[in-house]
Backbone as a chain_set.jsonl record, in Angstrom:
{"seq": "XXXXXXXXXXXXXXXXXXXXXXXXXXXXXXXXXXXXXXXXXXXXXXXXXXXXXXXXXXXXXXXXXXXXXXXXXXXXXXXXXXXXXXXXXXXXXXXXXXXXXXXXXXXXXXXXXXXXXXXXXXXXXXXXXXXXXXXXXXXXXXXXXXXXXXXXXXXXXXXXXXXXXXX", "coords": {"N": [[-38.209, -43.553, 72.396], [-38.864, -46.936, 72.652], [-40.352, -48.993, 70.248], [-42.024, -51.775, 68.863], [-42.801, -54.166, 66.283], [-45.113, -56.831, 66.048], [-44.952, -58.619, 63.965], [-43.626, -58.694, 60.599], [-45.652, -58.058, 58.779], [-47.569, -56.914, 60.297], [-48.58, -53.814, 61.069], [-49.006, -52.509, 63.407], [-47.726, -50.853, 66.268], [-45.941, -51.795, 69.13], [-45.456, -50.999, 72.531], [-44.09, -51.316, 75.651], [-44.56, -49.405, 77.58], [-47.101, -48.522, 77.124], [-48.712, -50.599, 77.766], [-51.336, -51.846, 79.66], [-50.924, -53.54, 81.825], [-48.377, -53.003, 82.593], [-48.299, -50.288, 83.166], [-49.818, -49.762, 85.379], [-49.092, -48.932, 88.047], [-48.159, -46.302, 87.663], [-50.479, -45.168, 86.608], [-52.263, -45.405, 88.798], [-50.946, -43.809, 90.667], [-51.357, -41.344, 89.504], [-54.163, -41.238, 89.609], [-54.579, -41.085, 92.404], [-53.25, -38.647, 92.901], [-54.895, -36.888, 91.461], [-57.306, -37.179, 92.86], [-56.499, -36.126, 95.284], [-55.81, -33.466, 94.587], [-58.159, -32.208, 94.018], [-59.371, -31.02, 91.696], [-61.582, -31.435, 90.172], [-64.399, -30.082, 90.142], [-67.171, -30.865, 90.153], [-67.11, -33.554, 91.01], [-65.781, -33.238, 93.481], [-67.612, -31.612, 94.888], [-69.845, -33.326, 94.952], [-68.835, -35.475, 96.461], [-68.342, -34.14, 98.862], [-70.947, -33.366, 99.613], [-71.951, -35.835, 100.29], [-70.408, -36.577, 102.367], [-67.966, -37.954, 102.134], [-64.787, -38.946, 103.108], [-61.236, -38.117, 102.963], [-59.792, -40.27, 103.912], [-61.517, -42.405, 103.387], [-61.514, -42.341, 100.595], [-58.842, -42.953, 100.183], [-58.78, -45.547, 101.261], [-60.435, -46.847, 99.429], [-58.913, -46.595, 97.106], [-56.709, -48.129, 97.919], [-57.884, -50.667, 98.225], [-58.61, -51.188, 95.572], [-56.099, -51.19, 94.347], [-54.966, -53.407, 95.634], [-56.633, -55.381, 94.636], [-55.882, -55.435, 91.894], [-53.103, -55.878, 92.112], [-52.931, -58.402, 93.245], [-53.933, -60.124, 91.403], [-52.842, -62.368, 90.094], [-52.31, -64.162, 92.075], [-54.278, -65.899, 92.94], [-55.297, -68.115, 91.072], [-57.797, -69.614, 90.384], [-59.725, -67.832, 91.134], [-62.421, -65.633, 90.495], [-63.104, -62.42, 88.954], [-65.024, -60.873, 90.436], [-64.927, -62.168, 92.88], [-62.331, -61.603, 93.677], [-62.476, -58.803, 93.947], [-64.193, -58.683, 96.12], [-62.685, -60.065, 98.082], [-60.566, -58.296, 98.399], [-61.69, -56.163, 99.658], [-63.033, -54.173, 98.285], [-65.823, -53.853, 98.043], [-66.45, -53.179, 100.585], [-66.044, -50.556, 100.84], [-67.372, -47.184, 100.809], [-69.97, -46.565, 98.44], [-69.824, -44.131, 97.088], [-67.115, -43.481, 97.258], [-66.066, -45.554, 95.764], [-67.149, -44.91, 93.252], [-65.896, -42.444, 92.814], [-63.181, -43.189, 92.619], [-63.287, -44.904, 90.371], [-64.314, -43.157, 88.409], [-62.294, -41.228, 88.302], [-60.139, -42.833, 87.597], [-61.039, -43.494, 85.063], [-60.757, -41.027, 83.744], [-58.004, -40.731, 83.744], [-57.165, -42.975, 82.27], [-58.43, -42.425, 79.867], [-56.895, -40.352, 78.835], [-54.423, -41.698, 78.621], [-55.085, -43.693, 76.713], [-55.842, -42.112, 74.529], [-53.426, -40.738, 73.85], [-51.734, -42.979, 73.542], [-52.917, -44.543, 71.483], [-52.722, -42.808, 69.336], [-49.96, -42.583, 69.145], [-49.233, -45.207, 68.59], [-50.301, -45.778, 66.122], [-49.669, -45.953, 62.678], [-49.702, -44.479, 59.525], [-52.454, -44.265, 59.675], [-53.393, -46.736, 60.514], [-55.249, -48.909, 62.628], [-54.53, -49.684, 65.96], [-55.857, -51.554, 67.415], [-57.219, -54.312, 66.555], [-59.088, -56.345, 67.269], [-60.763, -56.584, 70.116], [-62.815, -57.854, 71.478], [-63.145, -59.653, 73.626], [-61.933, -58.282, 75.756], [-63.598, -56.046, 75.915], [-65.976, -57.313, 76.597], [-65.309, -58.355, 79.114], [-65.031, -55.939, 80.469], [-67.685, -55.04, 80.337], [-68.936, -57.025, 81.881], [-67.688, -56.587, 84.344], [-68.619, -53.994, 84.919], [-71.354, -54.495, 85.191], [-71.305, -56.208, 87.414], [-70.207, -54.515, 89.378], [-72.245, -52.677, 89.631], [-74.289, -54.019, 90.879], [-76.468, -54.549, 93.702], [-75.309, -55.017, 97.107], [-76.434, -57.296, 98.364], [-77.123, -58.96, 96.226], [-74.605, -59.495, 95.095], [-73.449, -60.889, 97.233], [-75.175, -63.118, 97.403], [-74.815, -64.308, 94.819], [-72.046, -64.876, 94.89], [-72.006, -66.78, 96.95], [-73.602, -68.766, 95.779], [-71.977, -69.489, 93.604], [-69.816, -70.534, 95.022], [-70.996, -72.775, 96.194], [-71.648, -74.234, 93.892], [-69.068, -74.678, 92.893], [-68.023, -76.226, 94.982], [-69.699, -78.417, 94.743], [-68.772, -79.463, 92.485], [-69.195, -78.448, 89.979], [-68.673, -76.066, 87.317], [-68.048, -72.792, 88.259]], "CA": [[-39.09, -44.543, 72.983], [-38.793, -48.184, 71.889], [-41.584, -49.597, 69.77], [-41.735, -52.953, 68.054], [-43.91, -54.8, 65.572], [-45.235, -58.257, 66.348], [-44.493, -59.325, 62.773], [-43.329, -57.743, 59.54], [-46.866, -57.651, 58.074], [-48.429, -56.227, 61.262], [-48.08, -52.446, 61.155], [-49.231, -51.945, 64.731], [-46.505, -50.698, 67.05], [-46.095, -52.168, 70.529], [-44.542, -50.355, 73.47], [-44.426, -51.777, 76.989], [-45.023, -48.273, 78.378], [-48.539, -48.331, 76.904], [-49.396, -51.814, 78.186], [-52.042, -51.571, 80.916], [-50.356, -54.336, 82.907], [-47.101, -52.412, 83.0], [-48.402, -48.9, 83.599], [-50.804, -49.64, 86.456], [-48.574, -48.131, 89.157], [-48.164, -44.902, 87.267], [-51.878, -44.76, 86.473], [-52.863, -45.223, 90.114], [-50.336, -42.621, 91.286], [-52.061, -40.195, 88.927], [-55.519, -41.246, 90.173], [-54.477, -40.562, 93.774], [-52.902, -37.227, 92.813], [-56.083, -36.143, 91.017], [-58.26, -37.152, 93.968], [-55.961, -35.222, 96.301], [-55.748, -32.057, 94.164], [-59.539, -31.695, 94.024], [-59.588, -30.113, 90.56], [-62.802, -31.805, 89.463], [-65.376, -29.48, 91.048], [-68.402, -31.649, 90.252], [-66.825, -34.712, 91.849], [-65.461, -32.753, 94.822], [-68.877, -31.199, 95.507], [-70.673, -34.511, 95.169], [-68.252, -36.206, 97.589], [-68.554, -33.332, 100.071], [-72.37, -33.496, 99.957], [-72.185, -37.169, 100.843], [-69.556, -36.76, 103.538], [-66.877, -38.898, 101.883], [-63.529, -38.412, 103.626], [-60.002, -38.492, 102.267], [-59.436, -41.617, 104.368], [-62.345, -43.36, 102.643], [-60.988, -42.385, 99.223], [-57.583, -43.695, 100.258], [-59.095, -46.971, 101.462], [-60.954, -47.365, 98.155], [-57.749, -46.742, 96.222], [-55.908, -49.259, 98.409], [-58.597, -51.906, 97.901], [-58.502, -51.404, 94.127], [-54.707, -51.568, 94.064], [-54.775, -54.791, 96.075], [-57.373, -56.198, 93.667], [-55.059, -55.599, 90.701], [-51.78, -56.41, 92.451], [-53.011, -59.819, 93.629], [-54.709, -60.825, 90.368], [-52.245, -63.65, 89.698], [-52.036, -64.988, 93.249], [-55.361, -66.851, 93.17], [-55.718, -68.415, 89.695], [-59.194, -69.985, 90.114], [-60.614, -66.778, 91.603], [-63.022, -64.778, 89.484], [-62.928, -60.991, 89.203], [-65.889, -60.401, 91.508], [-64.42, -62.742, 94.128], [-61.132, -60.837, 94.032], [-62.943, -57.503, 94.433], [-64.731, -58.914, 97.464], [-61.564, -60.41, 98.963], [-59.714, -57.117, 98.625], [-62.418, -55.168, 100.426], [-63.587, -53.124, 97.446], [-67.24, -53.646, 98.331], [-66.566, -52.647, 101.941], [-65.857, -49.104, 100.748], [-68.607, -46.479, 100.433], [-70.232, -46.524, 96.989], [-69.36, -42.857, 96.551], [-65.656, -43.575, 97.112], [-65.853, -46.44, 94.619], [-67.466, -44.142, 92.043], [-64.854, -41.424, 92.64], [-61.968, -43.851, 92.136], [-63.508, -45.382, 89.001], [-64.448, -41.996, 87.519], [-60.969, -40.629, 88.143], [-59.386, -43.803, 86.8], [-61.498, -43.332, 83.685], [-60.173, -39.828, 83.138], [-56.579, -40.991, 83.519], [-57.035, -43.926, 81.16], [-58.84, -41.763, 78.624], [-55.702, -39.664, 78.332], [-53.446, -42.716, 78.216], [-55.51, -44.317, 75.471], [-55.782, -41.11, 73.47], [-52.037, -40.556, 73.437], [-51.169, -44.259, 73.128], [-53.445, -44.948, 70.174], [-52.141, -41.917, 68.329], [-48.549, -42.908, 68.99], [-49.072, -46.559, 68.057], [-50.819, -45.866, 64.756], [-48.905, -45.382, 61.574], [-50.466, -44.443, 58.277], [-53.87, -44.39, 59.963], [-53.79, -48.08, 60.929], [-55.823, -49.024, 63.966], [-53.727, -50.626, 66.736], [-56.725, -52.527, 68.091], [-58.033, -54.978, 65.547], [-60.215, -57.068, 67.833], [-60.671, -56.71, 71.569], [-64.147, -58.192, 71.961], [-63.069, -60.276, 74.942], [-61.663, -57.236, 76.75], [-64.82, -55.247, 76.064], [-66.943, -58.129, 77.319], [-64.885, -58.368, 80.523], [-65.39, -54.629, 80.996], [-69.149, -55.03, 80.529], [-69.246, -57.884, 83.023], [-67.225, -55.897, 85.537], [-69.543, -52.89, 85.183], [-72.599, -55.086, 85.691], [-71.052, -56.706, 88.766], [-70.004, -53.371, 90.267], [-73.509, -51.967, 89.803], [-75.248, -54.83, 91.637], [-76.556, -54.315, 95.147], [-74.466, -55.907, 97.909], [-77.087, -58.567, 98.652], [-77.027, -59.803, 95.037], [-73.219, -59.964, 95.0], [-73.284, -61.902, 98.286], [-75.914, -64.316, 97.005], [-74.156, -64.922, 93.665], [-70.767, -65.459, 95.323], [-72.302, -68.013, 97.701], [-74.079, -69.75, 94.81], [-70.803, -69.982, 92.88], [-69.03, -71.365, 95.936], [-71.709, -74.057, 96.311], [-71.466, -74.945, 92.619], [-67.683, -75.123, 92.84], [-67.902, -77.315, 95.956], [-70.448, -79.55, 94.226], [-68.004, -80.026, 91.375], [-69.514, -77.785, 88.717], [-67.906, -74.853, 87.029], [-68.765, -71.642, 88.854]], "C": [[-39.088, -45.775, 72.079], [-40.184, -48.671, 71.517], [-41.203, -50.755, 68.852], [-43.002, -53.415, 67.343], [-43.915, -56.279, 65.913], [-44.748, -59.11, 65.169], [-44.309, -58.298, 61.653], [-44.582, -57.266, 58.815], [-47.861, -56.938, 59.004], [-47.852, -54.833, 61.49], [-48.322, -51.801, 62.516], [-47.914, -51.909, 65.499], [-46.792, -50.985, 68.521], [-45.033, -51.456, 71.365], [-44.989, -50.745, 74.872], [-44.951, -50.64, 77.861], [-46.502, -47.964, 78.175], [-49.342, -49.527, 77.391], [-50.041, -51.595, 79.55], [-51.495, -52.388, 82.076], [-49.068, -53.721, 83.439], [-47.251, -51.004, 83.549], [-49.355, -48.688, 84.765], [-50.32, -48.757, 87.601], [-48.606, -46.653, 88.847], [-49.589, -44.373, 87.153], [-52.478, -44.496, 87.85], [-52.223, -44.068, 90.882], [-51.034, -41.359, 90.775], [-53.488, -40.107, 89.458], [-55.497, -40.632, 91.569], [-54.17, -39.064, 93.754], [-54.118, -36.395, 92.404], [-57.145, -36.09, 92.106], [-57.807, -36.179, 95.051], [-56.02, -33.759, 95.877], [-57.119, -31.408, 94.007], [-59.829, -30.707, 92.883], [-60.799, -30.484, 89.713], [-63.963, -31.323, 90.333], [-66.666, -30.292, 91.227], [-68.205, -32.843, 91.183], [-66.561, -34.288, 93.291], [-66.738, -32.357, 95.561], [-69.763, -32.375, 95.859], [-70.161, -35.307, 96.368], [-68.468, -35.458, 98.897], [-70.005, -33.431, 100.543], [-72.66, -34.816, 100.66], [-71.26, -37.501, 102.012], [-68.432, -37.771, 103.363], [-65.559, -38.244, 102.295], [-62.35, -38.825, 102.75], [-59.58, -39.908, 102.655], [-60.241, -42.671, 103.614], [-61.888, -43.468, 101.188], [-59.686, -43.175, 99.184], [-57.811, -45.188, 100.424], [-59.63, -47.601, 100.178], [-59.82, -47.555, 97.154], [-56.913, -47.953, 96.624], [-56.567, -50.585, 98.063], [-58.484, -52.218, 96.414], [-57.091, -51.826, 93.742], [-54.435, -53.011, 94.482], [-55.467, -55.755, 95.111], [-56.508, -56.473, 92.427], [-53.743, -56.3, 91.025], [-51.805, -57.898, 92.782], [-53.736, -60.669, 92.586], [-54.153, -62.192, 90.01], [-52.049, -64.597, 90.871], [-53.083, -66.065, 93.503], [-55.974, -67.236, 91.826], [-57.186, -68.811, 89.51], [-60.2, -68.879, 90.464], [-61.149, -65.943, 90.439], [-62.909, -63.32, 89.914], [-63.757, -60.514, 90.399], [-65.475, -60.967, 92.867], [-63.186, -61.986, 94.608], [-61.519, -59.462, 94.573], [-63.476, -57.624, 95.865], [-63.607, -59.19, 98.451], [-60.74, -59.185, 99.333], [-60.423, -55.993, 99.361], [-63.008, -54.032, 99.613], [-65.033, -52.813, 97.818], [-67.496, -53.208, 99.769], [-66.459, -51.128, 101.952], [-67.183, -48.441, 100.394], [-68.751, -46.409, 98.917], [-69.694, -45.24, 96.372], [-67.849, -42.862, 96.348], [-65.315, -44.482, 95.931], [-66.068, -45.673, 93.31], [-66.372, -43.108, 91.772], [-63.574, -42.042, 92.092], [-62.151, -44.288, 90.686], [-63.638, -44.22, 88.019], [-63.086, -41.361, 87.257], [-60.064, -41.538, 87.331], [-59.767, -43.674, 85.325], [-60.891, -42.117, 83.009], [-58.691, -40.032, 82.844], [-56.406, -41.909, 82.313], [-57.464, -43.323, 79.83], [-57.647, -41.036, 78.01], [-54.641, -40.629, 77.851], [-53.82, -43.315, 76.861], [-55.427, -43.343, 74.309], [-54.36, -40.969, 72.944], [-51.444, -41.858, 72.895], [-51.63, -44.707, 71.762], [-52.834, -44.084, 69.081], [-50.677, -42.256, 68.08], [-48.353, -44.257, 68.309], [-49.492, -46.687, 66.599], [-49.839, -45.254, 63.764], [-49.76, -45.488, 60.326], [-51.954, -44.673, 58.501], [-54.326, -45.782, 60.353], [-54.311, -48.049, 62.354], [-55.004, -50.028, 64.77], [-54.554, -51.726, 67.387], [-57.637, -53.187, 67.068], [-59.255, -55.656, 66.134], [-60.004, -57.279, 69.329], [-62.035, -57.035, 72.174], [-64.118, -58.791, 73.364], [-62.8, -59.248, 76.042], [-62.899, -56.38, 76.978], [-65.858, -56.021, 76.868], [-66.582, -58.21, 78.803], [-65.218, -57.039, 81.19], [-66.881, -54.512, 81.25], [-69.535, -55.845, 81.755], [-68.833, -57.239, 84.333], [-68.188, -54.779, 85.905], [-70.864, -53.406, 85.737], [-72.422, -55.54, 87.136], [-70.93, -55.555, 89.756], [-71.308, -52.647, 90.56], [-74.529, -52.753, 90.626], [-75.304, -54.411, 93.101], [-75.741, -55.369, 95.906], [-75.128, -57.264, 98.138], [-77.026, -59.506, 97.442], [-75.61, -60.346, 94.863], [-72.985, -61.092, 96.004], [-73.939, -63.208, 97.864], [-75.232, -65.031, 95.838], [-72.81, -65.542, 94.031], [-70.996, -66.756, 96.094], [-72.756, -69.121, 96.759], [-72.912, -70.338, 94.018], [-69.941, -70.878, 93.752], [-69.676, -72.74, 96.09], [-71.524, -74.862, 95.029], [-70.039, -75.485, 92.485], [-67.467, -76.31, 93.786], [-68.571, -78.576, 95.421], [-69.769, -80.163, 93.003], [-68.315, -79.42, 90.031], [-68.629, -76.577, 88.509], [-68.7, -73.653, 87.515], [-68.888, -70.499, 87.905]], "O": [[-39.29, -45.659, 70.87], [-41.077, -48.751, 72.36], [-40.188, -50.709, 68.157], [-44.119, -53.096, 67.751], [-42.863, -56.903, 66.05], [-44.199, -60.194, 65.365], [-44.785, -57.167, 61.756], [-44.58, -56.159, 58.277], [-48.878, -56.42, 58.544], [-46.76, -54.691, 62.04], [-47.891, -50.672, 62.753], [-47.093, -52.821, 65.392], [-47.763, -50.48, 69.084], [-43.877, -51.33, 70.961], [-46.143, -50.527, 75.239], [-45.717, -50.889, 78.792], [-47.094, -47.227, 78.962], [-50.571, -49.455, 77.421], [-49.362, -51.199, 80.497], [-51.598, -51.952, 83.223], [-48.719, -53.904, 84.605], [-46.407, -50.561, 84.328], [-49.669, -47.547, 85.105], [-51.075, -47.911, 88.079], [-49.03, -45.845, 89.674], [-49.866, -43.246, 87.563], [-53.131, -43.472, 88.053], [-52.9, -43.411, 91.673], [-51.269, -40.421, 91.536], [-53.974, -39.009, 89.731], [-56.307, -39.759, 91.879], [-54.769, -38.299, 94.509], [-54.341, -35.314, 92.949], [-57.816, -35.07, 92.265], [-58.626, -35.493, 95.661], [-56.256, -32.89, 96.716], [-57.219, -30.188, 93.878], [-60.464, -29.676, 93.099], [-61.012, -29.903, 88.648], [-64.458, -32.076, 91.172], [-67.188, -30.388, 92.338], [-69.043, -33.107, 92.046], [-67.066, -34.914, 94.223], [-66.926, -32.722, 96.722], [-70.361, -32.416, 96.934], [-70.951, -35.762, 97.195], [-68.747, -36.072, 99.927], [-70.26, -33.564, 101.739], [-73.528, -34.884, 101.53], [-71.332, -38.594, 102.575], [-67.991, -38.381, 104.337], [-65.254, -37.126, 101.879], [-62.441, -39.735, 101.927], [-59.069, -40.658, 101.823], [-59.705, -43.716, 103.245], [-61.876, -44.558, 100.617], [-59.454, -43.965, 98.27], [-57.123, -46.001, 99.806], [-59.318, -48.751, 99.871], [-59.774, -48.557, 96.44], [-56.462, -48.713, 95.767], [-55.889, -51.527, 97.653], [-58.287, -53.371, 96.032], [-56.908, -52.713, 92.909], [-53.755, -53.75, 93.771], [-54.937, -56.824, 94.81], [-56.417, -57.613, 91.971], [-53.318, -57.203, 90.304], [-50.796, -58.583, 92.613], [-54.109, -61.809, 92.864], [-54.915, -63.091, 89.657], [-51.652, -65.744, 90.665], [-52.811, -67.04, 94.203], [-57.047, -66.747, 91.472], [-57.789, -68.369, 88.532], [-61.38, -68.979, 90.131], [-60.41, -65.596, 89.518], [-62.653, -63.02, 91.081], [-63.238, -59.823, 91.275], [-65.654, -60.309, 93.892], [-63.017, -61.757, 95.806], [-60.942, -59.007, 95.561], [-63.229, -56.759, 96.706], [-63.577, -58.611, 99.537], [-60.273, -59.065, 100.465], [-59.808, -54.969, 99.658], [-63.442, -53.029, 100.18], [-65.422, -51.648, 97.899], [-68.631, -52.9, 100.133], [-66.752, -50.488, 102.962], [-68.032, -49.06, 99.751], [-67.769, -46.217, 98.199], [-69.167, -45.256, 95.26], [-67.356, -42.304, 95.367], [-64.377, -44.203, 95.184], [-65.268, -45.776, 92.38], [-65.968, -42.919, 90.625], [-62.95, -41.477, 91.194], [-61.266, -44.067, 89.859], [-63.121, -44.298, 86.904], [-62.768, -41.002, 86.123], [-59.31, -41.072, 86.477], [-58.906, -43.74, 84.448], [-60.547, -42.17, 81.828], [-58.182, -39.566, 81.825], [-55.587, -41.639, 81.435], [-56.92, -43.672, 78.783], [-57.425, -41.105, 76.801], [-54.027, -40.419, 76.805], [-52.977, -43.43, 75.971], [-54.987, -43.71, 73.219], [-54.12, -41.069, 71.741], [-50.727, -41.839, 71.895], [-50.831, -45.198, 70.965], [-52.471, -44.586, 68.017], [-50.21, -42.221, 66.942], [-47.411, -44.431, 67.537], [-49.072, -47.621, 65.917], [-49.268, -44.188, 63.992], [-50.453, -46.483, 60.114], [-52.641, -45.209, 57.632], [-55.525, -46.008, 60.511], [-53.86, -47.253, 63.177], [-54.797, -51.145, 64.295], [-54.004, -52.721, 67.86], [-58.708, -52.666, 66.757], [-60.345, -55.562, 65.57], [-59.155, -58.07, 69.74], [-62.372, -56.55, 73.254], [-64.968, -58.473, 74.196], [-63.371, -59.333, 77.129], [-63.21, -56.029, 78.116], [-66.54, -55.453, 77.722], [-67.466, -58.14, 79.657], [-65.639, -57.012, 82.346], [-67.3, -53.949, 82.262], [-70.355, -55.416, 82.566], [-69.552, -57.336, 85.328], [-68.539, -54.626, 87.075], [-71.427, -52.811, 86.656], [-73.281, -55.29, 87.982], [-71.489, -55.614, 90.851], [-71.46, -52.06, 91.631], [-75.545, -52.189, 91.031], [-74.304, -53.972, 93.668], [-75.515, -56.471, 95.407], [-74.444, -58.287, 98.108], [-76.891, -60.717, 97.61], [-75.429, -61.516, 94.525], [-72.397, -62.12, 95.67], [-73.332, -64.275, 97.957], [-75.087, -66.253, 95.874], [-72.469, -66.617, 93.537], [-70.258, -67.724, 95.911], [-72.354, -70.275, 96.91], [-72.863, -71.547, 93.787], [-69.395, -71.873, 93.275], [-68.98, -73.755, 96.113], [-71.267, -76.064, 95.092], [-69.831, -76.607, 92.023], [-66.803, -77.283, 93.426], [-68.065, -79.68, 95.622], [-70.144, -81.243, 92.545], [-67.746, -79.842, 89.025], [-67.929, -76.131, 89.418], [-69.886, -73.52, 87.214], [-69.46, -69.466, 88.254]]}, "num_chains": 1, "name": "protein.A"}
């Protein structure tokens, strides 16, 4: 497996196969496989209690994939606008939770193995990712909002953008 260093004094090892932008397809194939194999009894039971169908899970996966796949097509668009455009918020909340929970389990494994592989002599491969953590916090806050708040905030941002301010 090819790994490279950004510079001779940087001991962190880079590998495109660990880059989240490059491994998204593989990650989502695993998410779908895990949702289909129903090996997470707590999640399966919870979804069954709420009447979530395989079709709804598939639609949620498709909306999330479209959200990621079209991220570069609309440069001024913000994350929450892209989620709305792709139909993520049209999916049942339970399907959204199932996709995100399963995605979390897949990424946990990826990160565990990737960090261990990228580290040499105990060096940490992630020196400073405050911006990524902050984006994750903002995404979690947005996803947890009720639909009416998302609608209202998106409209407010559109008005501000139209009026010439930064949204």
